[in-house]
N, C-alpha and C positions, 0 to 999 in steps of 0.2 A: 266708386273705388276706396277700399281706405288703406289707410297708413300703412307701414309695415309692422308698427311698434304695436299698433293698436290692434290688428291682425295675432299676432305672434300672443298677445296677454289674453284673446278669446281664445286660441286654440288650448293656451297652457292650463286655462279656466278649468278645462273640462277632464284633466289626467290625476290621478294622485297614484301615490305610491302602491304599489302590487303588492298580494301576499308576500311571504317568508316561505323561505326552506332550509335544510338543514344538510348540509355538506360537509365533507370529509377536508382540511385544509389542505393534503393533497389535489382536492379540483376546486380549489377558491380561485386560483389565478384568474382574472379577467371579471371576475363576480362582484357586487356592491355589497357591503356590509351592510344588514338591516336591524342588528343591534349592536352598542358597542363593544369591544372586549379589553377586557380587563387581566392585570397576568395572575397566575396560577402560582406564580414561583419566584423567588425572589433574583436578581442576575447582577454580579457576581453569590452564590450564596454563603459567600464570606469573605474576607478581602486575600488575594491573589496576587502573583506576580505577574507585570507588564512585561517582565523581558528574562533569558533565559543570564542566571548569575547567583549569588549567593544573597543567602536572609540573612540581615544582620542586625544587630542596635546601632540606630546611628551615634551614641553617645563611645559605643567601641571603635567608631573610625573615623572620630573629628581629628587627629592628627594622624596623619598617611607618612610613610607608608606605616598600617598598621599588621601584624598577624596574628590570625587569628587561627584556634582548632575547628575543622570539616566534624559536624556532631554527624551527619546525616545527608540524607535526600529527601525534596518533596517533588517528587512528579507531577504532572498533570493528572487527577486523576486517583492520585495517592496520596498520604501524608505523611510528616514526619510528628509522630506523636507527643514525642518530651518538650519539656517547656525550652526555651532557649535558654541558653546562661549566660553570666560575663563573660568576654572573650573566647565565643561561639560565633559558627558561622555555619547555616543551612548551604546545602547545593541545592536550588530549587530553578525549576525550568517555568517556562510561561505556561500561564494558567495554575501553578501548583499552588495549594494553599499557605499561608503564610502559617508559621508555627509558632505557635503561642510567643509570647516575649520578644518578639523579631517584630522592626518596625518600619525596615528599609531594605532595598535591594541594591545591591552591589552589579553592575554587570561585567559580564563575564571578561569583557574585553580591559577591564580595568584593576583585572586581577592579576596574579600570578600563581598556582596550585605547585606543591611540594608536598605530595603524600597524602598526610591526614592535615596538611598545613596550607590557611591561602593567604597570601600577603596580598591586601586591598591597597592600591596605588592614589586612587582617587577615593576621597570622605564625597559622604553623602547627605541630605540632610532626612528628618524626619519623614516618611512618607511618601519617599522616590522611588518610583516604580513599582507603587505599590497598587492599585484596584481596591478601594475601601467596598465593603459589604454593599449589596443595591450601589452600583456607581450608575448601572445602565436603567433597572428599574427595581421594585418591590413589589411584594406580593399586594396584591387588591390595583398596583399602578393602571393606569386607562391606558390602552393600546388605542389605535385604526377607532376613528370614532362610525358610528352609524353614518352610510351617505358616501363613505369613501370607496373605492376603485380600487382594490384589492392587487397590486404589482409585485415586483419580487420584493421589494423594501419592507411591505405590509408584510407579505409571506412569511419574510426571514423572521421580523418583530414577533408574529402571533408565533410560529412556532417555537422561537424562544422565551416564549410566555407559558408555553406547556398547554395552548390550547389546542386540543385536535378535532375538536368537531365548531361549524360556524351555522349563523342564521343569516342567509344573504335574499333578498331579492329574487323574486321569481323575474326570468328572463323575458322580458315583454314579447309577446308573439307579434309578430306584425307581418299579417298578409299583403302583397304585392301583388297586383291586377295591371299589365299589360294589355292596351287596346287598340283595334285597329286592324283591315285586313292590308294595309301595306308593310305591317311587320312580320318579319318571321324571327325566329332566333337564332342566334349564331351554329353555325353550320350545316341547317336545315335549306332544301334547295328553295332558291329566291329565283323569284319570276321577273318577269321583264320590268314590273311596276311598283316592287317591293323593296324593301331596304333592310338592314339587318337592327334589330332592336337591340340598342345599352340601355334603355332606362332601368330595366327589372333588375337589370344583375346591378346596378350601379348601384340601386337603391337598396337591395338586398347586401352590395357591402357595407354601405352607409349604415343601415340595418347590426351587421355584426360586429362592425366598430365600434358600433355605439352601446354595445352593452346587450341588444334584443336578440331575438331568432326570428330569421326570416321566413315564411312562408308561401312561396311562388304560387302563384294559380295561375299563369300561364296568360296565354292572348285572348281577349275575345275579342270576335270578331264583329264585325258591322252590320249585327244581327240581335235585335231583342228578347230575343228567347236564350242566344249562346250568353250575353250577357248578363241575364235574371239569371241564367242556370248555375254560372261560375261565381257570382256573386255572393250567392245564397252558400257558398262554402266558406266562404268566411265571418259565419257567425259563431264561431268560439276561438275568433282574435282580437285581442286589446287593440289593435288599429289596423283599418284597413288603409291600403295606400293605392292611387287609381292615377296613372299615368295616361294620358292622351283622353279626347274626347270632351274636355273639359269646354272649349270654346262655342262660339254659335253654330256651326254650318249646322248644313244640312242632316250630315251621318256622324254628327257627335253627339252619342246618344246616351252617355254615361248619365249627367242630370237626366233627363229625360226616366229613363228605366229607375235609378235608384230613385229617384220622386214614388215610383209609384209601387216602390218597394218600402216606400216609408222614409225616404231621407227627409232629416231633418236640418234645410241647408241653413247655414246662420251666416256665412257671406259667399259672392264668388266675386271675384276682381280685386286685386290687390294694386297701389299706386306704386310699384314695382320695374323695374326692369334687367335682366329677362323673370319671368313669372306673373306676369299682370294675372291670367286667367286661371290663379288656384283658389280651390273650393273649400270650406269647411264643413262638416255638418255631424249628425248623428243617424248611424241607421239601424235604428232600435238603441239596444245600450253597447253597441260600438261606435265608436269617433271613424270620421271619415276625412282621408286628403285626398283630396282631387288636386295632382299637379298638372300641369301643362305637357305639349308629347315633345317637344323640342326637347333634346337632351343636357344639354347647356343649361337651360328653366329649371327641370329638374332638379339634376344636382346641383344647384344655387339652393333652389328651393329645399334638398333634400337637409341642405347646412344650414340653413336660418330656421327652419319648421320643425324638420322629421328630428334629428338630432336635438333640439330641447324637448321635443315628447317624450323621446325616450329617456331622456332623462330625469324628467318627471314622472316618470314611472319608474322607473330605480330609485326614485328617492335622495334625488341626486342636487345639489347644488349647484348654480352657475353652468346649467349649460344652456343660458343663452352664448351664443360667442360672443368672447370678447374682443371689443377691437381697439385698434390702435391709433397710432399715426404715422407719418412718413410724408418725405418730400416729393412730391411731383417729378417724375424723369421726364417730364416731355407735356406739353400744353392739351390741356381738352376744354370743349365747345361747351359754351352753356347747356346747360340740362334744360328738360321739358318738367310737368306736374308730377312725372313719377319719379319716384328714388332708384336711382341708377346702381347697381355694382358691375363694375367694370373687371376684367381681369387683367392680373396685371404681374410683373416679377420685382420680386424685390432682391434688393443689393446695399453694397453702403459706397457713400461719397468719401474721399478724401479723408473727410474730421471724423468718419464713423458714422453717422447718421444713416438712417433707413431708406432706402427710393424704391418710391413704386411706380415702373413706368408700364404703363398702362398699353394693350397690342392695339394696333392701326383699326383691325379690323374685330369687330364686337357680336357680329354674326349668331346667333343664340341654337344656331345647329352644329359649331364650328367646336368641337371636343376637342383637337389639335390645343388649339389656345387653351383651353382649360388644364390639360394633362400637363402643359408646362407653365402655366399658372402658379405662383407663389400665396396672392393675396387677390381679395377683389377690393380696388378705391370705389366706397359708398358715397355717394353723389345725392346729396339730398334735394328734392323736388325744387326748381327752379334756380340752382348756384349757378351762378355766376360763370361766365369762362374761367378757367384758369391757367397760369400760367408754369414753364418748368419754376422745381423749386421753391414755389408755393407750396403748406402743408396742406393734407386730404387724411382724410380718415381711412383708415383699413379694414381687414377682416381676415385673416392670413385664413390659407385654405393647408 
């Protein structure tokens, strides 16, 4: 068995950023930038008002009350073209361009209007409520960098920068194969010795959430020809993920059949719980991750290994789950030679500190506790027993 960190490092060495493709900004949400973005405009393109009110010269309202002549209006999308003269004000609205000669805005709440006169009741300093030219960004300024996941904030910025088309990394194609006579898909007839499969659907959800495109290959029965035929369908995938069949039982045929198909197995078995029988190798030019059949093991492995692999293919930094720390909510026993990932809930104590409380039962078949978990408590190999209140490492889910 090899350590978790070594296994992940060896997996990630086999992945690099995929080629890019061009998409319209309207279709770019959830994609990852392949090239940095630079602004094609300056925003605002000139000094504009930040409030509804009156554009003035600060010197004219240094002493208040001050009555000024209203020389015109400057609405957003319009302008007052004449230069502001001493003793004048221009009615202005949020986003309206500042007239030449004006240097400040008096908000309308601090004025009294009477026909073509306005009385300013509160003085302002130069630049008050003025958004200077280029306050947000200027022509050529950088926007989001390559590797950035595009969410609503990034889309808003890029749109404001007048960039209609983007180069994004192609979504990784991840083929997912379930194995075993004992499993059926949800809604299918359930035999007396069968169970409903959740692994393929859960892994597909991880792939989508991480930015990839899942490709379901269905379920291969415990038959060599069935498995061989389906596996060949993954030839065009960027990654093949197989669940089940990675152990040492007589019916666990995946390693045997994939080996006959040319699988170069880099390693098999990791010093972790759950997820010990995890395998990684190359099937021709296609990387292959072999996950255990137990659903909790599969999901934990998906979080720790599949997400980082997809991040590497998307050119993202920081795909490895960040670890945090928390206080232990209840005592736990000593650990063996495997790194343990214990399902736990997260809360806060009276002092506001994070508290991770492990579930009493950690069986790798129990999905209900995983669904209720907020984090995984990371227990290093050979860790001694820990009492409530001690600090532990956690990985958030």
